[in-house]
Structures are given as structure tokens and as C-alpha cells.
All heavy atoms as a GROMACS GRO file, in nm:
protein
  554
    1SER      N    1   0.082  -0.118   0.000
    1SER     CA    2  -0.001  -0.005   0.002
    1SER      C    3   0.088   0.122   0.000
    1SER      O    4   0.210   0.119   0.012
    1SER     CB    5  -0.096  -0.003   0.120
    1SER     OG    6  -0.027   0.037   0.237
    2ALA      N    7   0.022   0.236  -0.010
    2ALA     CA    8   0.092   0.367  -0.010
    2ALA      C    9   0.166   0.386   0.127
    2ALA      O   10   0.271   0.445   0.131
    2ALA     CB   11   0.000   0.478  -0.039
    3LEU      N   12   0.108   0.336   0.231
    3LEU     CA   13   0.167   0.349   0.362
    3LEU      C   14   0.299   0.271   0.374
    3LEU      O   15   0.394   0.311   0.439
    3LEU     CB   16   0.071   0.310   0.474
    3LEU     CG   17  -0.056   0.404   0.485
    3LEU    CD1   18  -0.146   0.350   0.591
    3LEU    CD2   19  -0.014   0.542   0.511
    4THR      N   20   0.298   0.153   0.313
    4THR     CA   21   0.423   0.070   0.311
    4THR      C   22   0.532   0.141   0.238
    4THR      O   23   0.644   0.143   0.283
    4THR     CB   24   0.393  -0.068   0.245
    4THR    OG1   25   0.287  -0.132   0.318
    4THR    CG2   26   0.513  -0.152   0.248
    5THR      N   27   0.498   0.206   0.129
    5THR     CA   28   0.595   0.283   0.053
    5THR      C   29   0.652   0.394   0.140
    5THR      O   30   0.780   0.414   0.143
    5THR     CB   31   0.531   0.344  -0.074
    5THR    OG1   32   0.495   0.239  -0.154
    5THR    CG2   33   0.636   0.424  -0.150
    6ARG      N   34   0.567   0.462   0.216
    6ARG     CA   35   0.614   0.567   0.308
    6ARG      C   36   0.710   0.509   0.410
    6ARG      O   37   0.809   0.573   0.449
    6ARG     CB   38   0.502   0.634   0.370
    6ARG     CG   39   0.428   0.732   0.277
    6ARG     CD   40   0.304   0.798   0.337
    6ARG     NE   41   0.322   0.843   0.469
    6ARG     CZ   42   0.220   0.883   0.547
    6ARG    NH1   43   0.100   0.876   0.501
    6ARG    NH2   44   0.241   0.924   0.671
    7LEU      N   45   0.676   0.392   0.465
    7LEU     CA   46   0.763   0.326   0.565
    7LEU      C   47   0.901   0.291   0.502
    7LEU      O   48   1.003   0.319   0.561
    7LEU     CB   49   0.697   0.202   0.611
    7LEU     CG   50   0.782   0.112   0.708
    7LEU    CD1   51   0.818   0.188   0.833
    7LEU    CD2   52   0.716  -0.019   0.734
    8HIS      N   53   0.895   0.237   0.384
    8HIS     CA   54   1.025   0.208   0.312
    8HIS      C   55   1.112   0.332   0.291
    8HIS      O   56   1.231   0.329   0.313
    8HIS     CB   57   0.998   0.132   0.184
    8HIS     CG   58   0.946  -0.004   0.197
    8HIS    ND1   59   0.875  -0.069   0.103
    8HIS    CD2   60   0.945  -0.083   0.309
    8HIS    CE1   61   0.837  -0.188   0.141
    8HIS    NE2   62   0.874  -0.201   0.267
    9ARG      N   63   1.047   0.440   0.252
    9ARG     CA   64   1.122   0.564   0.231
    9ARG      C   65   1.182   0.613   0.360
    9ARG      O   66   1.293   0.664   0.359
    9ARG     CB   67   1.038   0.666   0.166
    9ARG     CG   68   0.999   0.635   0.024
    9ARG     CD   69   0.922   0.756  -0.044
    9ARG     NE   70   0.865   0.717  -0.175
    9ARG     CZ   71   0.938   0.700  -0.277
    9ARG    NH1   72   1.068   0.715  -0.283
    9ARG    NH2   73   0.876   0.662  -0.397
   10TYR      N   74   1.109   0.599   0.470
   10TYR     CA   75   1.161   0.645   0.595
   10TYR      C   76   1.283   0.560   0.637
   10TYR      O   77   1.384   0.613   0.678
   10TYR     CB   78   1.052   0.633   0.712
   10TYR     CG   79   1.109   0.659   0.846
   10TYR    CD1   80   1.139   0.784   0.889
   10TYR    CD2   81   1.134   0.550   0.931
   10TYR    CE1   82   1.192   0.811   1.016
   10TYR    CE2   83   1.184   0.572   1.056
   10TYR     CZ   84   1.213   0.702   1.096
   10TYR     OH   85   1.270   0.721   1.220
   11ILE      N   86   1.268   0.428   0.622
   11ILE     CA   87   1.376   0.340   0.655
   11ILE      C   88   1.505   0.373   0.576
   11ILE      O   89   1.614   0.378   0.632
   11ILE     CB   90   1.337   0.188   0.639
   11ILE    CG1   91   1.234   0.151   0.746
   11ILE    CG2   92   1.461   0.101   0.649
   11ILE    CD1   93   1.166   0.020   0.721
   12VAL      N   94   1.483   0.388   0.447
   12VAL     CA   95   1.596   0.428   0.356
   12VAL      C   96   1.664   0.556   0.400
   12VAL      O   97   1.784   0.574   0.402
   12VAL     CB   98   1.560   0.426   0.211
   12VAL    CG1   99   1.667   0.488   0.120
   12VAL    CG2  100   1.524   0.281   0.162
   13SER      N  101   1.581   0.650   0.442
   13SER     CA  102   1.634   0.784   0.485
   13SER      C  103   1.716   0.770   0.610
   13SER      O  104   1.801   0.859   0.636
   13SER     CB  105   1.521   0.880   0.504
   13SER     OG  106   1.452   0.854   0.626
   14ARG      N  107   1.701   0.664   0.691
   14ARG     CA  108   1.777   0.647   0.809
   14ARG      C  109   1.905   0.564   0.788
   14ARG      O  110   1.981   0.550   0.884
   14ARG     CB  111   1.689   0.574   0.917
   14ARG     CG  112   1.553   0.641   0.944
   14ARG     CD  113   1.569   0.774   1.011
   14ARG     NE  114   1.623   0.747   1.146
   14ARG     CZ  115   1.673   0.843   1.221
   14ARG    NH1  116   1.674   0.967   1.184
   14ARG    NH2  117   1.728   0.812   1.340
   15LEU      N  118   1.920   0.511   0.674
   15LEU     CA  119   2.040   0.435   0.640
   15LEU      C  120   2.166   0.526   0.629
   15LEU      O  121   2.152   0.643   0.596
   15LEU     CB  122   2.023   0.356   0.514
   15LEU     CG  123   1.915   0.244   0.514
   15LEU    CD1  124   1.898   0.190   0.376
   15LEU    CD2  125   1.952   0.138   0.615
   16PRO      N  126   2.282   0.472   0.654
   16PRO     CA  127   2.404   0.554   0.637
   16PRO      C  128   2.421   0.602   0.492
   16PRO      O  129   2.372   0.537   0.396
   16PRO     CB  130   2.518   0.453   0.666
   16PRO     CG  131   2.461   0.340   0.743
   16PRO     CD  132   2.314   0.334   0.697
   17PRO      N  133   2.477   0.720   0.475
   17PRO     CA  134   2.486   0.780   0.339
   17PRO      C  135   2.554   0.695   0.234
   17PRO      O  136   2.529   0.708   0.116
   17PRO     CB  137   2.563   0.909   0.362
   17PRO     CG  138   2.558   0.940   0.508
   17PRO     CD  139   2.534   0.805   0.578
   18ASP      N  140   2.644   0.610   0.281
   18ASP     CA  141   2.723   0.527   0.188
   18ASP      C  142   2.652   0.395   0.143
   18ASP      O  143   2.704   0.314   0.077
   18ASP     CB  144   2.861   0.490   0.242
   18ASP     CG  145   2.852   0.413   0.371
   18ASP    OD1  146   2.747   0.409   0.434
   18ASP    OD2  147   2.954   0.352   0.412
   19THR      N  148   2.523   0.385   0.185
   19THR     CA  149   2.441   0.270   0.147
   19THR      C  150   2.405   0.277   0.002
   19THR      O  151   2.385   0.386  -0.055
   19THR     CB  152   2.310   0.265   0.229
   19THR    OG1  153   2.349   0.267   0.368
   19THR    CG2  154   2.229   0.143   0.201
   20ASP      N  155   2.395   0.163  -0.066
   20ASP     CA  156   2.372   0.154  -0.211
   20ASP      C  157   2.223   0.170  -0.244
   20ASP      O  158   2.183   0.149  -0.358
   20ASP     CB  159   2.422   0.026  -0.269
   20ASP     CG  160   2.577   0.020  -0.276
   20ASP    OD1  161   2.638   0.132  -0.273
   20ASP    OD2  162   2.632  -0.088  -0.287
   21LEU      N  163   2.139   0.209  -0.154
   21LEU     CA  164   1.998   0.222  -0.172
   21LEU      C  165   1.953   0.363  -0.154
   21LEU      O  166   1.989   0.426  -0.051
   21LEU     CB  167   1.922   0.124  -0.079
   21LEU     CG  168   1.767   0.118  -0.098
   21LEU    CD1  169   1.732   0.068  -0.235
   21LEU    CD2  170   1.708   0.026   0.005
   22ALA      N  171   1.878   0.418  -0.248
   22ALA     CA  172   1.834   0.559  -0.237
   22ALA      C  173   1.681   0.558  -0.250
   22ALA      O  174   1.623   0.473  -0.315
   22ALA     CB  175   1.897   0.643  -0.340
   23ASN      N  176   1.614   0.659  -0.196
   23ASN     CA  177   1.472   0.676  -0.211
   23ASN      C  178   1.428   0.681  -0.356
   23ASN      O  179   1.320   0.637  -0.389
   23ASN     CB  180   1.425   0.800  -0.132
   23ASN     CG  181   1.386   0.772   0.013
   23ASN    OD1  182   1.340   0.661   0.041
   23ASN    ND2  183   1.409   0.866   0.096
   24SER      N  184   1.517   0.739  -0.439
   24SER     CA  185   1.478   0.742  -0.584
   24SER      C  186   1.466   0.607  -0.644
   24SER      O  187   1.406   0.600  -0.755
   24SER     CB  188   1.583   0.829  -0.658
   24SER     OG  189   1.712   0.764  -0.649
   25GLN      N  190   1.517   0.508  -0.585
   25GLN     CA  191   1.505   0.367  -0.638
   25GLN      C  192   1.379   0.301  -0.597
   25GLN      O  193   1.342   0.195  -0.652
   25GLN     CB  194   1.626   0.284  -0.592
   25GLN     CG  195   1.761   0.327  -0.643
   25GLN     CD  196   1.870   0.252  -0.582
   25GLN    OE1  197   1.909   0.278  -0.461
   25GLN    NE2  198   1.927   0.158  -0.652
   26LEU      N  199   1.307   0.354  -0.501
   26LEU     CA  200   1.180   0.297  -0.458
   26LEU      C  201   1.067   0.343  -0.548
   26LEU      O  202   1.054   0.465  -0.578
   26LEU     CB  203   1.151   0.340  -0.312
   26LEU     CG  204   1.258   0.292  -0.211
   26LEU    CD1  205   1.226   0.348  -0.076
   26LEU    CD2  206   1.266   0.143  -0.207
   27PRO      N  207   0.983   0.253  -0.591
   27PRO     CA  208   0.869   0.291  -0.682
   27PRO      C  209   0.761   0.367  -0.598
   27PRO      O  210   0.744   0.350  -0.478
   27PRO     CB  211   0.814   0.160  -0.729
   27PRO     CG  212   0.850   0.057  -0.619
   27PRO     CD  213   0.982   0.109  -0.562
   28ASP      N  214   0.694   0.460  -0.671
   28ASP     CA  215   0.579   0.522  -0.605
   28ASP      C  216   0.460   0.424  -0.602
   28ASP      O  217   0.455   0.331  -0.675
   28ASP     CB  218   0.537   0.643  -0.696
   28ASP     CG  219   0.634   0.758  -0.687
   28ASP    OD1  220   0.701   0.776  -0.583
   28ASP    OD2  221   0.652   0.829  -0.787
   29ASN      N  222   0.377   0.449  -0.503
   29ASN     CA  223   0.255   0.369  -0.492
   29ASN      C  224   0.140   0.463  -0.463
   29ASN      O  225   0.119   0.515  -0.354
   29ASN     CB  226   0.272   0.268  -0.374
   29ASN     CG  227   0.155   0.171  -0.365
   29ASN    OD1  228   0.045   0.204  -0.411
   29ASN    ND2  229   0.179   0.054  -0.309
   30ALA      N  230   0.060   0.486  -0.565
   30ALA     CA  231  -0.056   0.577  -0.550
   30ALA      C  232  -0.187   0.500  -0.541
   30ALA      O  233  -0.294   0.555  -0.583
   30ALA     CB  234  -0.057   0.671  -0.671
   31ALA      N  235  -0.182   0.386  -0.479
   31ALA     CA  236  -0.303   0.303  -0.471
   31ALA      C  237  -0.418   0.372  -0.404
   31ALA      O  238  -0.531   0.372  -0.443
   31ALA     CB  239  -0.271   0.176  -0.403
   32LEU      N  240  -0.386   0.441  -0.293
   32LEU     CA  241  -0.485   0.506  -0.211
   32LEU      C  242  -0.554   0.620  -0.290
   32LEU      O  243  -0.673   0.637  -0.286
   32LEU     CB  244  -0.431   0.558  -0.080
   32LEU     CG  245  -0.532   0.607   0.025
   32LEU    CD1  246  -0.633   0.495   0.061
   32LEU    CD2  247  -0.461   0.656   0.149
   33GLU      N  248  -0.472   0.694  -0.364
   33GLU     CA  249  -0.525   0.802  -0.448
   33GLU      C  250  -0.605   0.752  -0.566
   33GLU      O  251  -0.697   0.821  -0.611
   33GLU     CB  252  -0.410   0.891  -0.496
   33GLU     CG  253  -0.346   0.975  -0.386
   33GLU     CD  254  -0.238   0.895  -0.307
   33GLU    OE1  255  -0.206   0.787  -0.348
   33GLU    OE2  256  -0.192   0.946  -0.202
   34ALA      N  257  -0.575   0.638  -0.615
   34ALA     CA  258  -0.644   0.584  -0.735
   34ALA      C  259  -0.772   0.507  -0.700
   34ALA      O  260  -0.858   0.480  -0.784
   34ALA     CB  261  -0.550   0.489  -0.810
   35LEU      N  262  -0.787   0.474  -0.574
   35LEU     CA  263  -0.901   0.384  -0.536
   35LEU      C  264  -1.034   0.450  -0.564
   35LEU      O  265  -1.127   0.381  -0.617
   35LEU     CB  266  -0.893   0.349  -0.387
   35LEU     CG  267  -0.996   0.255  -0.334
   35LEU    CD1  268  -0.990   0.124  -0.409
   35LEU    CD2  269  -0.983   0.234  -0.180
   36PRO      N  270  -1.063   0.580  -0.536
   36PRO     CA  271  -1.193   0.638  -0.567
   36PRO      C  272  -1.225   0.627  -0.717
   36PRO      O  273  -1.342   0.592  -0.751
   36PRO     CB  274  -1.184   0.780  -0.517
   36PRO     CG  275  -1.076   0.779  -0.418
   36PRO     CD  276  -0.977   0.675  -0.461
   37ASP      N  277  -1.131   0.655  -0.806
   37ASP     CA  278  -1.162   0.648  -0.950
   37ASP      C  279  -1.182   0.506  -0.989
   37ASP      O  280  -1.267   0.482  -1.078
   37ASP     CB  281  -1.040   0.708  -1.022
   37ASP     CG  282  -1.031   0.856  -1.012
   37ASP    OD1  283  -1.130   0.922  -0.975
   37ASP    OD2  284  -0.916   0.909  -1.026
   38ALA      N  285  -1.112   0.410  -0.934
   38ALA     CA  286  -1.133   0.268  -0.970
   38ALA      C  287  -1.269   0.223  -0.927
   38ALA      O  288  -1.337   0.155  -1.005
   38ALA     CB  289  -1.021   0.186  -0.903
   39LEU      N  290  -1.313   0.262  -0.809
   39LEU     CA  291  -1.448   0.223  -0.763
   39LEU      C  292  -1.555   0.288  -0.850
   39LEU      O  293  -1.657   0.223  -0.884
   39LEU     CB  294  -1.463   0.259  -0.617
   39LEU     CG  295  -1.380   0.178  -0.516
   39LEU    CD1  296  -1.395   0.232  -0.378
   39LEU    CD2  297  -1.418   0.031  -0.521
   40ALA      N  298  -1.536   0.415  -0.888
   40ALA     CA  299  -1.631   0.482  -0.972
   40ALA      C  300  -1.640   0.416  -1.108
   40ALA      O  301  -1.750   0.398  -1.168
   40ALA     CB  302  -1.592   0.631  -0.983
   41ALA      N  303  -1.522   0.376  -1.168
   41ALA     CA  304  -1.522   0.314  -1.293
   41ALA      C  305  -1.596   0.179  -1.286
   41ALA      O  306  -1.672   0.141  -1.379
   41ALA     CB  307  -1.379   0.288  -1.342
   42ALA      N  308  -1.579   0.105  -1.178
   42ALA     CA  309  -1.647  -0.022  -1.161
   42ALA      C  310  -1.799   0.000  -1.152
   42ALA      O  311  -1.879  -0.076  -1.210
   42ALA     CB  312  -1.596  -0.094  -1.037
   43ALA      N  313  -1.838   0.100  -1.084
   43ALA     CA  314  -1.980   0.134  -1.070
   43ALA      C  315  -2.041   0.169  -1.208
   43ALA      O  316  -2.149   0.126  -1.242
   43ALA     CB  317  -2.004   0.243  -0.968
   44ARG      N  318  -1.969   0.251  -1.283
   44ARG     CA  319  -2.018   0.291  -1.415
   44ARG      C  320  -2.024   0.172  -1.510
   44ARG      O  321  -2.113   0.162  -1.592
   44ARG     CB  322  -1.922   0.401  -1.476
   44ARG     CG  323  -1.945   0.538  -1.418
   44ARG     CD  324  -1.873   0.645  -1.501
   44ARG     NE  325  -1.729   0.623  -1.505
   44ARG     CZ  326  -1.646   0.669  -1.412
   44ARG    NH1  327  -1.689   0.738  -1.314
   44ARG    NH2  328  -1.513   0.645  -1.429
   45ALA      N  329  -1.932   0.080  -1.495
   45ALA     CA  330  -1.925  -0.036  -1.586
   45ALA      C  331  -2.049  -0.123  -1.566
   45ALA      O  332  -2.085  -0.199  -1.653
   45ALA     CB  333  -1.799  -0.119  -1.559
   46GLN      N  334  -2.112  -0.113  -1.449
   46GLN     CA  335  -2.231  -0.191  -1.424
   46GLN      C  336  -2.355  -0.140  -1.500
   46GLN      O  337  -2.448  -0.212  -1.524
   46GLN     CB  338  -2.270  -0.191  -1.275
   46GLN     CG  339  -2.172  -0.271  -1.191
   46GLN     CD  340  -2.167  -0.416  -1.232
   46GLN    OE1  341  -2.269  -0.486  -1.246
   46GLN    NE2  342  -2.048  -0.472  -1.253
   47GLY      N  343  -2.343  -0.016  -1.549
   47GLY     CA  344  -2.443   0.040  -1.637
   47GLY      C  345  -2.580   0.069  -1.573
   47GLY      O  346  -2.681   0.080  -1.643
   48ALA      N  347  -2.579   0.089  -1.442
   48ALA     CA  348  -2.705   0.118  -1.371
   48ALA      C  349  -2.703   0.267  -1.336
   48ALA      O  350  -2.642   0.304  -1.233
   48ALA     CB  351  -2.720   0.033  -1.250
   49PRO      N  352  -2.772   0.354  -1.414
   49PRO     CA  353  -2.776   0.494  -1.380
   49PRO      C  354  -2.828   0.516  -1.242
   49PRO      O  355  -2.928   0.457  -1.203
   49PRO     CB  356  -2.865   0.552  -1.485
   49PRO     CG  357  -2.868   0.453  -1.599
   49PRO     CD  358  -2.847   0.322  -1.532
   50GLY      N  359  -2.758   0.602  -1.169
   50GLY     CA  360  -2.802   0.628  -1.028
   50GLY      C  361  -2.767   0.514  -0.934
   50GLY      O  362  -2.818   0.515  -0.818
   51GLY      N  363  -2.687   0.422  -0.974
   51GLY     CA  364  -2.651   0.309  -0.890
   51GLY      C  365  -2.574   0.356  -0.768
   51GLY      O  366  -2.522   0.465  -0.756
   52VAL      N  367  -2.569   0.266  -0.670
   52VAL     CA  368  -2.502   0.300  -0.546
   52VAL      C  369  -2.398   0.193  -0.516
   52VAL      O  370  -2.416   0.070  -0.537
   52VAL     CB  371  -2.605   0.300  -0.432
   52VAL    CG1  372  -2.539   0.317  -0.296
   52VAL    CG2  373  -2.716   0.404  -0.457
   53LEU      N  374  -2.285   0.236  -0.466
   53LEU     CA  375  -2.177   0.144  -0.422
   53LEU      C  376  -2.183   0.137  -0.272
   53LEU      O  377  -2.181   0.240  -0.204
   53LEU     CB  378  -2.042   0.196  -0.467
   53LEU     CG  379  -1.926   0.114  -0.419
   53LEU    CD1  380  -1.912  -0.010  -0.510
   53LEU    CD2  381  -1.796   0.195  -0.429
   54VAL      N  382  -2.196   0.018  -0.220
   54VAL     CA  383  -2.206  -0.003  -0.077
   54VAL      C  384  -2.081  -0.067  -0.023
   54VAL      O  385  -2.030  -0.165  -0.077
   54VAL     CB  386  -2.326  -0.093  -0.043
   54VAL    CG1  387  -2.335  -0.116   0.110
   54VAL    CG2  388  -2.451  -0.029  -0.092
   55MET      N  389  -2.022  -0.012   0.082
   55MET     CA  390  -1.905  -0.066   0.149
   55MET      C  391  -1.946  -0.105   0.286
   55MET      O  392  -1.994  -0.024   0.362
   55MET     CB  393  -1.790   0.030   0.150
   55MET     CG  394  -1.737   0.070   0.013
   55MET     SD  395  -1.594   0.177   0.022
   55MET     CE  396  -1.467   0.054   0.045
   56VAL      N  397  -1.924  -0.231   0.319
   56VAL     CA  398  -1.956  -0.282   0.452
   56VAL      C  399  -1.834  -0.269   0.538
   56VAL      O  400  -1.730  -0.322   0.510
   56VAL     CB  401  -2.007  -0.427   0.450
   56VAL    CG1  402  -2.030  -0.482   0.589
   56VAL    CG2  403  -2.127  -0.440   0.355
   57VAL      N  404  -1.847  -0.191   0.647
   57VAL     CA  405  -1.735  -0.175   0.740
   57VAL      C  406  -1.779  -0.230   0.872
   57VAL      O  407  -1.877  -0.183   0.931
   57VAL     CB  408  -1.701  -0.021   0.752
   57VAL    CG1  409  -1.581  -0.003   0.844
   57VAL    CG2  410  -1.674   0.033   0.616
   58GLN      N  411  -1.705  -0.322   0.924
   58GLN     CA  412  -1.737  -0.386   1.046
   58GLN      C  413  -1.685  -0.304   1.167
   58GLN      O  414  -1.581  -0.233   1.154
   58GLN     CB  415  -1.676  -0.523   1.056
   58GLN     CG  416  -1.726  -0.617   0.945
   58GLN     CD  417  -1.652  -0.746   0.949
   58GLN    OE1  418  -1.612  -0.801   1.051
   58GLN    NE2  419  -1.631  -0.807   0.830
   59PRO      N  420  -1.752  -0.313   1.278
   59PRO     CA  421  -1.700  -0.245   1.397
   59PRO      C  422  -1.563  -0.290   1.433
   59PRO      O  423  -1.527  -0.404   1.421
   59PRO     CB  424  -1.795  -0.283   1.509
   59PRO     CG  425  -1.923  -0.330   1.439
   59PRO     CD  426  -1.876  -0.384   1.306
   60GLY      N  427  -1.473  -0.195   1.470
   60GLY     CA  428  -1.336  -0.236   1.504
   60GLY      C  429  -1.252  -0.265   1.381
   60GLY      O  430  -1.142  -0.318   1.394
   61GLU      N  431  -1.294  -0.228   1.258
   61GLU     CA  432  -1.220  -0.254   1.135
   61GLU      C  433  -1.082  -0.187   1.146
   61GLU      O  434  -1.067  -0.073   1.178
   61GLU     CB  435  -1.296  -0.199   1.014
   61GLU     CG  436  -1.223  -0.214   0.887
   61GLU     CD  437  -1.217  -0.356   0.839
   61GLU    OE1  438  -1.321  -0.422   0.830
   61GLU    OE2  439  -1.103  -0.400   0.813
   62ARG      N  440  -0.979  -0.269   1.121
   62ARG     CA  441  -0.841  -0.218   1.126
   62ARG      C  442  -0.795  -0.169   0.992
   62ARG      O  443  -0.699  -0.091   0.986
   62ARG     CB  444  -0.745  -0.330   1.182
   62ARG     CG  445  -0.785  -0.360   1.322
   62ARG     CD  446  -0.689  -0.460   1.381
   62ARG     NE  447  -0.559  -0.403   1.385
   62ARG     CZ  448  -0.450  -0.467   1.409
   62ARG    NH1  449  -0.455  -0.600   1.433
   62ARG    NH2  450  -0.330  -0.412   1.411
   63ASN      N  451  -0.852  -0.215   0.882
   63ASN     CA  452  -0.811  -0.169   0.746
   63ASN      C  453  -0.902  -0.056   0.706
   63ASN      O  454  -0.980  -0.064   0.613
   63ASN     CB  455  -0.815  -0.289   0.652
   63ASN     CG  456  -0.762  -0.250   0.518
   63ASN    OD1  457  -0.696  -0.147   0.505
   63ASN    ND2  458  -0.791  -0.327   0.417
   64ALA      N  459  -0.891   0.056   0.774
   64ALA     CA  460  -0.980   0.168   0.755
   64ALA      C  461  -0.947   0.248   0.630
   64ALA      O  462  -1.030   0.325   0.587
   64ALA     CB  463  -0.978   0.260   0.876
   65TYR      N  464  -0.830   0.230   0.570
   65TYR     CA  465  -0.791   0.320   0.457
   65TYR      C  466  -0.880   0.302   0.336
   65TYR      O  467  -0.911   0.394   0.270
   65TYR     CB  468  -0.644   0.296   0.426
   65TYR     CG  469  -0.558   0.331   0.549
   65TYR    CD1  470  -0.511   0.235   0.625
   65TYR    CD2  471  -0.540   0.465   0.574
   65TYR    CE1  472  -0.434   0.270   0.738
   65TYR    CE2  473  -0.466   0.506   0.689
   65TYR     CZ  474  -0.413   0.399   0.775
   65TYR     OH  475  -0.343   0.434   0.881
   66ASP      N  476  -0.919   0.178   0.308
   66ASP     CA  477  -1.009   0.156   0.192
   66ASP      C  478  -1.139   0.225   0.210
   66ASP      O  479  -1.203   0.268   0.119
   66ASP     CB  480  -1.028   0.008   0.162
   66ASP     CG  481  -0.896  -0.059   0.114
   66ASP    OD1  482  -0.804   0.009   0.076
   66ASP    OD2  483  -0.893  -0.181   0.121
   67GLN      N  484  -1.182   0.225   0.337
   67GLN     CA  485  -1.319   0.287   0.364
   67GLN      C  486  -1.318   0.436   0.369
   67GLN      O  487  -1.421   0.500   0.381
   67GLN     CB  488  -1.370   0.230   0.494
   67GLN     CG  489  -1.409   0.083   0.489
   67GLN     CD  490  -1.290  -0.011   0.507
   67GLN    OE1  491  -1.192   0.022   0.563
   67GLN    NE2  492  -1.303  -0.134   0.462
   68GLN      N  493  -1.198   0.499   0.362
   68GLN     CA  494  -1.192   0.641   0.367
   68GLN      C  495  -1.221   0.712   0.235
   68GLN      O  496  -1.213   0.831   0.229
   68GLN     CB  497  -1.052   0.686   0.419
   68GLN     CG  498  -1.034   0.654   0.565
   68GLN     CD  499  -0.896   0.703   0.613
   68GLN    OE1  500  -0.826   0.769   0.542
   68GLN    NE2  501  -0.866   0.670   0.735
   69VAL      N  502  -1.257   0.636   0.138
   69VAL     CA  503  -1.294   0.696   0.007
   69VAL      C  504  -1.406   0.801   0.030
   69VAL      O  505  -1.402   0.911  -0.025
   69VAL     CB  506  -1.342   0.589  -0.092
   69VAL    CG1  507  -1.397   0.649  -0.217
   69VAL    CG2  508  -1.226   0.496  -0.123
   70ARG      N  509  -1.498   0.766   0.108
   70ARG     CA  510  -1.615   0.858   0.139
   70ARG      C  511  -1.561   0.988   0.192
   70ARG      O  512  -1.608   1.092   0.152
   70ARG     CB  513  -1.705   0.786   0.236
   70ARG     CG  514  -1.826   0.869   0.273
   70ARG     CD  515  -1.909   0.801   0.374
   70ARG     NE  516  -1.826   0.768   0.486
   70ARG     CZ  517  -1.866   0.723   0.601
   70ARG    NH1  518  -1.995   0.692   0.615
   70ARG    NH2  519  -1.788   0.692   0.700
   71GLY      N  520  -1.467   0.985   0.279
   71GLY     CA  521  -1.411   1.111   0.337
   71GLY      C  522  -1.325   1.190   0.244
   71GLY      O  523  -1.294   1.302   0.270
   72ARG      N  524  -1.284   1.132   0.130
   72ARG     CA  525  -1.205   1.203   0.034
   72ARG      C  526  -1.292   1.257  -0.084
   72ARG      O  527  -1.234   1.274  -0.188
   72ARG     CB  528  -1.094   1.112  -0.016
   72ARG     CG  529  -0.996   1.072   0.092
   72ARG     CD  530  -0.892   0.981   0.031
   72ARG     NE  531  -0.793   0.948   0.129
   72ARG     CZ  532  -0.682   1.012   0.160
   72ARG    NH1  533  -0.653   1.118   0.092
   72ARG    NH2  534  -0.605   0.973   0.251
   73GLY      N  535  -1.416   1.278  -0.061
   73GLY     CA  536  -1.492   1.335  -0.166
   73GLY      C  537  -1.588   1.240  -0.236
   73GLY      O  538  -1.653   1.269  -0.330
   74GLY      N  539  -1.586   1.113  -0.196
   74GLY     CA  540  -1.673   1.016  -0.251
   74GLY      C  541  -1.626   0.975  -0.393
   74GLY      O  542  -1.517   0.996  -0.434
   75LEU      N  543  -1.720   0.918  -0.464
   75LEU     CA  544  -1.688   0.867  -0.591
   75LEU      C  545  -1.728   0.964  -0.701
   75LEU      O  546  -1.826   1.035  -0.688
   75LEU     CB  547  -1.774   0.735  -0.618
   75LEU     CG  548  -1.740   0.621  -0.523
   75LEU    CD1  549  -1.834   0.505  -0.550
   75LEU    CD2  550  -1.600   0.578  -0.534
   76GLY      N  551  -1.642   0.973  -0.804
   76GLY     CA  552  -1.665   1.071  -0.905
   76GLY      C  553  -1.758   1.022  -1.018
   76GLY      O  554  -1.790   0.916  -1.036
   0.00000   0.00000   0.00000
């Protein structure tokens, strides 16, 4: 996920300067930013005008990042 990429970048930044690994060698991961568009495309592909996408979130859910689409402006 995007958070894992951030963790890797932090770890690399803490390595000694003479290490052969640089942040520029780590790939970007924009999964979290792309999720709303991907969900919207899936909903449109169903071809139901005015359709609704439902996400079931259980109490105590630890993987809250996928469910935060709603808080980032919803689906386009």
C-alpha cells in the first residue's frame, strides 16, 4: 500500500549515506489516491444509472484506509 511505501522511504532515509539504496530507487505507490476512481469506474461499468456502491465496514475494522474513500470526496 501507499503507507508501506512511506515506511520504506523512511527506513531508507535512516540508512548511512554510503548505502547503495536511495529513495529514488523505490517505486511510487498511488493506490490510495487511485481507489476512488477505480471504484467509480467499476460502478459505471455496471451500467445502472444512479446506482449505489455499498461498502460494509465492521465495528473495530483495522483496514480503515479503503473505507476512507467517502471522506475524500466520494466517488466521481
